[in-house]
C-alpha positions, -999 to 999 in steps of 0.1 A, spaced: -352 311 320 -345 349 323 -339 349 360 -339 377 385 -331 385 420 -350 413 439 -336 424 473 -341 451 498 -307 456 502 -276 445 485 -252 431 493 -254 429 528 -223 416 551 -239 389 569 -260 374 537 -231 355 522 -258 325 512 -273 349 487 -240 353 472 -233 314 472 -265 306 455 -260 330 428 -227 322 421 -240 284 421 -266 292 399 -245 313 373 -217 283 376 -246 262 362 -256 283 336 -283 308 344 -276 344 334 -289 363 361 -302 401 371 -300 416 406 -322 443 418 -316 462 447 -343 487 460 -319 505 485 -279 508 486 -256 489 507 -250 504 543 -213 495 540 -184 498 516 -172 463 525 -172 439 501 -168 398 505 -139 385 479 -165 363 463 -187 394 453 -163 400 425 -169 368 406 -209 375 404 -214 381 368 -250 395 371 -256 431 365 -266 448 395 -297 476 394 -301 500 420 -333 520 426 -328 556 414 -326 589 432 -363 593 449 -372 622 425 -366 599 396 -388 570 414 -415 596 412 -413 598 376 -415 561 373 -446 561 392 -461 589 371 -451 569 337 -472 537 357 -502 559 361 -500 572 326 -499 536 314 -530 527 335 -505 500 353 -506 520 386 -522 492 409 -543 517 426 -571 493 440 -544 472 456 -523 500 474 -559 512 489 -567 477 500 -533 471 516 -536 503 536 -569 495 544 -559 459 554 -524 463 573 -524 505 580 -499 529 566 -471 516 582 -471 489 553 -461 517 529 -481 504 500 -476 534 479 -438 532 486 -437 495 476 -456 507 446 -434 534 436 -402 511 441 -416 485 422 -426 509 391 -390 512 384 -380 472 385 -413 461 367 -399 483 338 -363 468 341 -373 434 345 -401 434 315 -373 452 292 -349 426 298 -373 397 291 -374 383 327 -397 353 334 -394 351 369 -378 368 400 -369 353 430 -368 375 465 -348 364 498 -365 377 532 -401 377 534 -402 414 541 -401 449 523 -386 433 489 -413 405 492 -443 432 498 -427 452 466 -430 418 448 -469 418 449 -468 454 435 -443 443 406 -460 412 398 -492 433 394 -475 460 370 -459 434 349 -473 402 351 -440 384 362 -440 358 386 -422 354 417 -412 333 442 -396 338 480 -372 325 506 -380 330 538 -355 328 566 -368 338 601 -368 371 619 -381 383 582 -416 364 587 -415 363 622 -412 396 632 -397 420 603 -426 419 583 -451 425 611 -485 409 597 -492 375 596 -522 384 569 -499 404 546 -473 374 547 -501 350 537 -510 374 508 -475 373 496 -472 332 496 -505 328 480 -492 351 450 -459 334 448 -451 307 425 -434 288 455 -417 294 490 -385 282 502 -374 282 537 -340 274 553 -351 243 575 -376 218 582 -381 238 615 -388 268 595 -411 251 574 -436 242 602 -435 277 612 -446 291 577 -473 262 575 -486 274 606 -489 309 599 -497 299 560 -518 268 560 -536 280 528 -497 277 511 -483 249 530 -484 225 496 -459 254 483 -434 255 511 -402 238 506 -372 232 526 -341 245 505 -307 242 530 -283 268 529 -253 257 507 -219 258 515 -193 267 484 -161 241 497 -136 257 472 -137 284 499 -129 265 527 -100 240 526 -102 209 550 -71 215 575 -53 183 587 -65 173 620 -42 182 647 -43 179 685 -31 213 707 -14 201 735 -5 235 757 -16 272 755 -51 293 754 -78 280 732 -90 305 706 -127 309 707 -144 323 682 -179 342 672 -195 358 644 -227 377 636 -251 407 638 -247 423 674 -283 420 683 -302 406 710 -314 370 695 -275 364 687 -268 358 725 -235 372 728 -242 388 764 -246 352 772 -213 342 754 -197 371 775 -206 357 810 -197 324 797 -164 336 795 -164 354 829 -177 320 843 -146 301 826 -122 325 838 -133 318 874 -128 282 864 -90 289 853 -99 277 816 -71 289 793 -88 308 764 -91 338 744 -126 349 728 -128 371 696 -164 384 686 -167 395 649 -196 416 636 -214 451 641 -247 461 655 -267 483 677 -252 465 709 -215 468 701 -215 496 729 -236 478 754 -216 445 748 -184 465 754 -194 480 785 -205 446 797 -169 433 790 -153 460 804 -178 457 834 -166 422 838 -130 429 837 -128 405 804 -111 430 781 -77 411 779 -98 376 773 -127 391 750 -123 413 720 -149 430 696 -138 429 662 -164 449 642 -177 438 609 -149 421 587 -154 410 553 -156 371 545 -123 363 535 -111 374 571 -136 355 586 -126 326 567 -92 329 581 -99 335 616 -124 306 614 -94 285 602 -72 296 628 -98 291 658 -101 260 682 -138 264 686 -167 282 671 -193 295 692 -230 313 689 -251 314 717 -280 319 697 -314 326 718 -347 342 711 -353 378 719 -380 398 737 -400 401 702 -398 366 699 -376 369 668 -344 340 667 -317 330 644 -332 299 623 -301 284 607 -270 304 610 -248 302 582 -215 308 599 -223 276 621 -218 256 584 -191 278 578 -175 267 606 -184 233 602 -168 236 567 -136 248 583 -137 215 604 -142 233 635 -162 220 667 -191 242 672 -208 251 706 -246 267 701 -281 261 714 -312 242 706 -327 271 692 -351 268 657 -331 249 630 -291 248 644 -297 212 656 -305 205 616 -269 219 616 -250 206 644 -254 168 658 -249 171 694 -220 150 707 -210 142 670 -203 177 656 -205 200 687 -221 207 717 -257 221 721 -272 236 751 -306 253 761 -309 290 749 -303 317 776 -284 298 800 -247 314 803 -237 283 827 -244 258 805 -227 272 779 -198 277 799 -199 242 809 -199 228 771 -173 256 763 -150 241 788 -154 205 779 -139 214 743 -113 238 759 -98 210 781 -100 182 755 -81 190 720 -88 153 709 -127 160 713 -121 191 694 -105 174 667 -130 146 664 -161 169 662 -143 193 639 -137 165 613 -172 148 617 -188 185 613 -166 189 581 -178 156 567 -214 163 575 -209 193 554 -197 174 527 -224 147 526 -256 172 533 -247 210 528 -224 215 497 -240 242 475 -238 217 446 -263 198 463 -285 222 483 -290 241 450 -306 214 432 -341 216 447 -344 253 442 -334 246 405 -360 222 401 -385 250 417 -375 274 392 -375 248 360 -412 236 374 -427 269 378 -407 287 346 -418 290 311 -384 287 293 -362 257 287 -327 245 301 -304 276 311 -273 265 291 -291 277 262 -294 314 273 -280 346 268 -273 373 293 -300 394 300 -281 426 285 -265 411 258 -266 429 226 -251 421 191 -256 462 183 -229 487 190 -233 505 222 -223 540 227 -221 555 262 -228 595 269 -209 602 299 -223 630 322 -208 642 352 -238 660 372 -275 662 362 -296 682 355 -266 708 351 -276 745 340 -235 747 328 -248 722 302 -283 730 295 -288 716 258 -278 678 268 -314 667 267 -318 683 229 -285 665 218 -298 630 232 -332 633 221 -317 644 184 -295 612 185 -325 592 199 -346 603 168 -318 590 147 -324 552 162 -290 556 176 -277 534 206 -270 555 229 -269 551 268 -264 583 290 -250 576 325 -253 599 351 -221 599 376 -239 625 400 -277 636 403 -283 669 414 -319 670 430 -323 706 438 -321 720 403 -354 727 386 -363 702 356 -385 709 325 -411 684 311 -382 676 283 -359 666 310 -380 647 330 -389 626 297 -352 621 294 -345 609 331 -366 576 325 -341 569 297 -308 578 321 -288 554 339 -277 564 374 -247 553 391 -256 538 427 -249 560 457 -216 570 474 -217 537 496 -217 514 467 -193 535 447 -169 534 474 -176 496 481 -162 491 444 -131 513 449 -124 493 479 -129 462 459 -106 467 433 -74 479 448 -50 468 421 -69 484 395 -70 518 418 -34 515 421 -28 511 385 -48 540 378 -29 563 406 5 552 394 -6 563 359 -14 602 370 18 602 388 36 598 354 14 622 336 32 655 327 1 672 333 -22 660 357 -57 667 369 -61 681 401 -64 651 428 -100 658 442 -113 658 408 -90 624 395 -102 610 426 -137 616 423 -138 606 383 -115 573 392 -141 560 413 -170 568 386 -147 551 364 -144 518 385 -180 518 392 -189 522 356 -163 498 344 -185 470 351 -216 488 339 -200 494 308 -187 458 300 -224 444 308 -237 468 282 -213 458 253 -202 499 255 -176 502 227 -176 541 226 -177 567 253 -185 603 248 -178 629 276 -198 657 278 -177 677 299 -141 682 305 -147 666 338 -161 636 325 -135 634 301 -110 628 331 -132 599 336 -135 589 299 -95 586 299 -98 562 328 -127 538 312 -107 541 280 -77 525 296 -98 498 315 -120 487 289 -103 500 253 -131 516 244 -126 544 220 -135 582 234 -149 613 219 -156 646 240 -174 678 243 -155 705 261 -173 736 275 -163 772 271 -149 772 307 -137 740 317 -132 726 349 -92 719 346 -61 739 326 -58 737 291 -27 716 293 -47 688 312 -75 688 287 -50 686 259 -33 661 275 -66 640 279 -76 644 244 -42 627 231 -67 600 241 -97 612 218 -105 603 186 -124 637 180 -150 659 197 -164 694 200 -145 722 215 -162 756 228 -131 771 234 -121 788 198 -86 788 205 -81 757 221 -103 742 189 -78 760 165 -48 746 182 -60 710 181 -77 710 149 -89 681 130 -107 658 138 -120 683 169 -144 708 154 -151 746 168 -188 745 188 -194 779 183 -229 778 200 -215 763 228 -192 793 231 -221 816 232 -233 797 262 -255 825 282 -269 839 250 -279 803 243 -294 798 273 -314 829 273 -327 818 241 -337 781 252 -368 794 272 -383 808 241 -385 775 220 -365 741 223 -337 747 201 -301 730 201 -267 750 207 -257 734 173 -291 739 156 -286 777 162 -255 780 142 -252 752 119 -270 731 94 -302 709 105 -281 682 92 -254 689 116 -268 660 141 -270 634 112 -234 640 107 -226 641 143 -245 604 145 -225 592 116 -191 606 134 -202 585 167 -208 555 147 -174 555 127 -153 561 164 -176 532 180 -169 504 152 -131 516 155 -130 531 118 
């Protein structure tokens, strides 16, 4: 089965269960593809994210998405009637046309990669988008509903019922949430299945049981700083414990809209020396804190919009770390924490009761050790990801068309040699003929993929450019690029050290920009089997050299008449290239074979004026018509290593 995951936004720091699930599927042989409608909101990445093999595709910039909508309309696949029905039934607030526009890109992407089935975490915008994707591409989908998504975020039970009706199956985290979903969607009750979130215990060693004799007890809480996490009750409980002379320190890890008000509450209660807000941390740091704390606390409650935690993954992580848990009886939490066996549970919204439970564990180290050990055993028995993922796989196989995952090949695997055209900015008035060049290669059935590092939305696009836009690969936004940069510090340091040893260095701002592109493109190129990179400008050449060092691809370049960097830097960079085209006559003559003089490129202004008269290429004005075939043959030779 060729399986994809579709997210509204990926990754999200608090949604580690998504990563754990996909990694477990990959370990069992499933080849996955990930689609994300929106880019991440932070550059922080969990360490395990680097182990995911699945390619991650983000929706292109909005002007390009509108071109996908136009293409879908032209092919009579635009779900006009479904959009009109949703706007009439659910109002403009559901943004049916926006969901359909997003779906148009992923429908094409999934169909091109022969996806049989896609899965959506959260019954929210992505699940709504799935309805339109199915209508356009006839690809089946399923969802995992979590809690706040179907209880509050989606905002319409009729729409929830329509999503459930259209899905192959609905997974929910707990028996509690299965009951809630069945109440809301009685017509789909038979297709609602409980699938627990699972833990990868390789990330959580089981510490030896110890009994603390003296000193402050370390309390840890982790979660988004939102109302239903109940952090205000935890802070009030800490104030009561201080009055009872309990020795403790409390750390709260997470970020969110209530951070300022929670900090103010800590200050008002004069708890600054006892309670600390740390902000968001990557998963490896959270695990370190879990394994160093003495008690994990989460005062989950129900907010004014009736939203709540359903099955907080961090509680499972605390139990996997052999830590006793103090929490509440909200929703599915009692399905994880067994009261007076693996921790203590109290009614939600009762800071006094929460303080009582915390005090019991703070004053009894033997009880803490016993509850912690029992919690770890419970995770091993019921919540290992190897156990919890099995029901999901059975559901995928039951509703899938294909055979066992072991026989699969990755969605993007290809035996053909692949050539990447590296475009620094697009559209770009300084490079007016790149569209013609790519179309000429396409006419010769060349396996060329063009990657745009930065989209410039303000420039005018011709009809030909719009046709090309649908074939371009766009890098994700700056936050996703920064995340790749931060997650690959060893590679980053190696590239910076390499630059320090160069005799002719690219300007630091240009280097850092191109190096960020190279780190992001590294994974994209590896997944597409890219063997040769053609840099279409001097700026892209800096990125191309870095990619050659990272991936051992071959490299060629086209250098414009007025490059961004000095001649010394260009000459130094071109030492890594097997050939190319140079628009500067003197530089071309100096370099000689295998670099050729791009005469038309040297007359850029003249050629740009002619471009509006007829669709001609720079090369075609001054060279034989057979040039493009010769150029294509050169690219083939370079990409094969000949």
